N, C-alpha and C positions, 0 to 999 in steps of 0.2 A: 506494500500499498503505499500511495507517495502520498507528501505535503498536499492535501484542500483536495482529498478524494475521501468520500462515504464512503464504510465498510463494501457497499455494491458494487463502485469501480463507476459508477457516475461522478463525474466534478463537483466538486461543491461551492455552491452560489456564491458568488464577492457577498460581503456584506454592504447592506449598506448606511448611508450615513443616516442617522438621524434626523424625522423633520425638525425643518429651521421654522421660525416664527412664524405667520401669516404674513404677508405682505401687501400691507395696509398704504403703503408711500412707493414713491419714488424719491432717489436721489440723493444729500449726505446723512439724513436721516434712516432710508433702510442702506446705506450701504457700512453705517456704524453698525445695526443690528444682524448686518449679514457678514461684519470682520467678527463682533464680539461671538456670532457661531463659529467661522472657521476659528478664531482662539481658543475657543472652550474644547474643541474636537481634532485641533491640529494631532494629536502623537495618538489619534487611534482612527482617522479614517485618511487617506489620501487629498490630495487638494481636489483632484478630478471625482472624487466622486464626494465631496464637502460641493463643488461648485456644483453639478448636474442635480444633488439633492434641494437646490436656492433655488436652480432656474427652476425643478419640479412643482414647487411650491407656487411660483407666481415671477417672482423675482425677475428684471430683466439681466441679461447675460452683461450687459455694460457698468448694473451697478454692482455684480458678482465680481466681476475683474477689477473695480474699482476698490472693490471691498479687499478685495486679495490683496492689493500693491497695499492694502495699510496693515494689512497684517504683515506680509514682507520686509516692512519700513519697518513697523516695532521689532520685528523678530532682527533685521540689521543691527538697528542701535544698542539692542539686549546685547550683543555680542561686541560689540565696540565697545560698550560701556565695561564689560565683562573683566578685562585687565586693568581697568581702576580702579574698578571695588574689588577686587581682590590684593592690592595693593593696597586700599585703604583696610581692609578686613586685618589683614598680617600686621602694616602700622600700628593699628587699634589694640590689636593681642600684646606685642613687641612693647607699646609704650607704658600697657598697664603692668605687664608680668615687671619688666624693669621697675617701675616704680614702687611694684611691690614687695618685689628682693630689697629696693634700698631702704624702705621703711620696716622690713624685719631687719632687715642686718643692724640698723639702727636700734630698735626695739630687744629685739633680743637679745646685743652685746652692751650695751647701756646698761649700768648698774642702777637700779633703781630699787624702790623700799615698795615692798607688798605687793609685787609681782606686776607694776605699774605700764609695766613694758608689753607682757602679754597681753594683757585686757586694752590696751592703747592696739594691740596687733589684732586681737579679735574683733575689735569694732571696725578697727581700718577694713578687714578683710570683709565682711558684710558690706559696709560702706560703698566698699572700691567693688566687689561683685555686683552691685545694684548698677552702679556708673559705667560697667563694663556690659553690663546686657542692656541699658537704654542705648549706648555708644552702638554695639553691634545690631541693636538694632533698626537706630536710624541710616545707620553703613548699607540695609538691607530693603531700604525701601523700595516701595518701584519705582516711583519719581524716577530716582537715580537712571533706573536701566534705561531708563525712554529720552537719558540726554544723549548716545552714543559717544562722541570721539569730544564732544564738546564737555562733556564730563569733570571738573577739575578734583584731583584731587584735594585741596585743601576745602573746597565747597563739604565735601565727605567729612573730612576730618575735624570741620570748625565745633560741632556739636561733643563730639568726642574728647577734643584734647581741653575745653574750656569746664566740662566737668572733672577731667585728669585734675587739672589744675587747681580746681575748685575743691574736690575732694580732697588732694594734698596737701595743698596751701593750708586748709582749715586745719588737717589731722596735724600738720607739724607747728601750726602757729599755738592749736590746742594741748600740744601735748609737752612738747619740748622743753618749755619752760619747767617745767613740772620734773621731766628725767634730767636737767643737768641740776647737780650737786654741789 
């Protein structure tokens, strides 16, 4: 038995794409509806099957093709912005890890009374972890993916770096006076 054959030997019929929303208008509105439909089903069906389904549902071929161009443009922008976003995530992780290690060394090696260094490190761990989660969520925003090659690393890193400076700065400001004896 080969792939695509039923046990009886007859070829399996091609999978049809699910029906798109009913065609109720033409132009940019219908193109966006079709583009959303293409986007939702892009991993499950071929572009040709999706287009055929859209045309069968009553949309014009011109709208179907224009919507396909919108999806292709979006995919190209995602591909173009992927290296910048990956570099931004790595930069965020490295900055937060280096900051954490620097504070951990200070907190654990500095002589302190009543374990204040360890307590400060536990507090820093929680707060820095929250800031890191917010920073990574910021870097994963879908808005960045549509920017394509115009996406700048500084734009993506703006909020994570500000958060890191605020957390590290407030930690240093509040704990170092008590650490120095």
